[in-house]
C-alpha positions as CSV (number, residue, x, y, z in Angstrom):
1,M,15.3,-32.7,17.7
2,A,15.7,-29.8,15.2
3,A,17.7,-26.7,16.3
4,L,16.0,-23.3,16.1
5,V,17.6,-21.2,13.4
6,P,17.3,-17.4,13.9
7,A,15.6,-15.4,11.1
8,P,17.9,-13.7,8.7
9,A,18.5,-10.0,9.4
10,H,16.8,-7.8,6.7
11,G,18.4,-4.5,7.5
12,E,16.8,-1.2,7.2
13,P,13.5,-0.9,5.1
14,G,15.2,1.3,2.5
15,A,18.0,-1.2,2.0
16,R,15.5,-4.1,1.3
17,G,13.9,-2.4,-1.7
18,R,10.9,-0.2,-2.3
19,L,7.3,-0.4,-3.3
20,R,6.1,1.6,-6.3
21,I,2.4,1.9,-6.9
22,A,1.3,2.5,-10.4
23,D,-0.6,5.6,-11.2
24,R,-3.6,3.6,-12.5
25,V,-4.0,2.1,-9.0
26,Y,-4.3,5.5,-7.5
27,A,-6.7,6.4,-10.3
28,R,-8.9,3.4,-9.6
29,I,-9.0,4.1,-5.9
30,A,-9.9,7.7,-6.5
31,A,-12.6,6.9,-9.0
32,R,-14.2,4.4,-6.7
33,A,-14.0,6.9,-3.8
34,A,-15.7,9.6,-5.9
35,R,-18.5,7.3,-6.9
36,E,-19.1,6.3,-3.3
37,A,-19.0,9.9,-2.1
38,L,-21.7,10.8,-4.6
39,A,-23.9,7.7,-4.3
40,D,-26.4,9.3,-1.9
41,A,-26.7,12.4,-4.0
42,W,-27.7,10.4,-7.1
43,Q,-30.0,8.1,-5.2
44,G,-33.7,8.3,-6.3
45,R,-32.9,10.3,-9.4
46,T,-33.7,9.1,-12.9
47,A,-31.0,11.2,-14.7
48,R,-27.5,10.1,-13.9
49,G,-24.1,11.6,-14.6
50,G,-21.2,9.9,-16.2
51,P,-18.4,8.0,-14.3
52,P,-15.6,10.1,-12.7
53,R,-12.6,10.7,-14.8
54,V,-9.4,10.7,-12.9
55,S,-5.7,11.6,-13.6
56,V,-2.9,11.3,-11.1
57,N,0.4,13.2,-10.9
58,A,2.7,11.0,-8.9
59,P,6.2,12.4,-8.4
60,T,9.2,10.1,-8.9
61,A,10.5,10.6,-5.3
62,P,9.5,7.5,-3.2
63,S,7.8,9.3,-0.3
64,A,6.5,12.4,-2.1
65,P,2.8,13.1,-2.0
66,I,0.5,12.7,-5.1
67,T,-1.9,15.1,-6.7
68,V,-5.2,13.8,-7.9
69,R,-7.5,15.5,-10.5
70,V,-11.0,14.2,-10.8
71,A,-13.7,15.4,-13.2
72,V,-17.3,14.6,-12.0
73,D,-20.9,15.2,-13.0
74,L,-23.1,16.5,-10.2
75,P,-26.8,16.4,-9.8
76,F,-28.6,19.8,-9.9
77,P,-30.0,21.3,-7.9
78,A,-27.8,20.3,-5.0
79,D,-25.2,21.8,-2.6
80,L,-22.3,21.7,-5.1
81,T,-19.7,22.8,-2.6
82,A,-20.6,20.1,-0.1
83,L,-20.6,17.4,-2.8
84,A,-17.1,18.5,-4.1
85,R,-15.8,18.7,-0.6
86,A,-17.2,15.1,0.1
87,V,-15.5,13.8,-3.1
88,R,-12.1,15.5,-2.1
89,D,-12.2,14.2,1.5
90,R,-13.2,10.7,0.4
91,I,-10.4,10.4,-2.2
92,S,-7.8,11.7,0.3
93,A,-8.9,9.3,3.0
94,D,-9.2,6.2,0.8
95,V,-5.9,6.7,-1.0
96,R,-4.1,7.2,2.4
97,A,-5.9,4.3,4.0
98,L,-5.2,1.8,1.1
99,T,-1.8,2.8,0.0
100,A,-0.2,4.8,2.9
101,T,0.6,7.5,0.3
102,R,0.0,11.2,1.3
103,V,-2.2,13.2,-1.0
104,A,-1.0,16.7,-1.5
105,E,-4.1,18.0,-3.4
106,V,-7.3,16.8,-4.9
107,V,-8.7,19.0,-7.6
108,V,-12.3,18.5,-8.2
109,V,-13.6,19.7,-11.6
110,V,-17.3,19.8,-12.1
111,E,-17.8,18.9,-15.8
112,H,-21.6,18.8,-16.0
113,L,-24.6,19.6,-13.9
114,V,-27.3,17.1,-14.5
115,P,-30.8,18.3,-13.9
116,E,-33.6,15.9,-12.9
117,V,-35.7,15.1,-15.9
118,A,-39.5,15.8,-15.7
119,G,-41.4,12.7,-15.9
């Protein structure tokens, strides 16, 4: 009969190592979140905006929050404030949920307003 061997002690989490998430991972999560936040606003329109353009400022400190800057095209006419808020909130929530990283700020820049084309 085999004897049970206790699991090795791993020590404190900081002593075992650390996880570093690449900036491009945050950027992909943020871009997807922005697209999903704006999906309903673009639905049923023939004119479409370009994809979101994201940059991330991740500090070097392991547990410091990140800053995300996203440039989006928005449909016009629409409630631009509500759409920008939806993008900001969705990015913050998705980054936090998927990476457990705090988001200090999400800067939403409206690059273009895309009017509905007459058809």
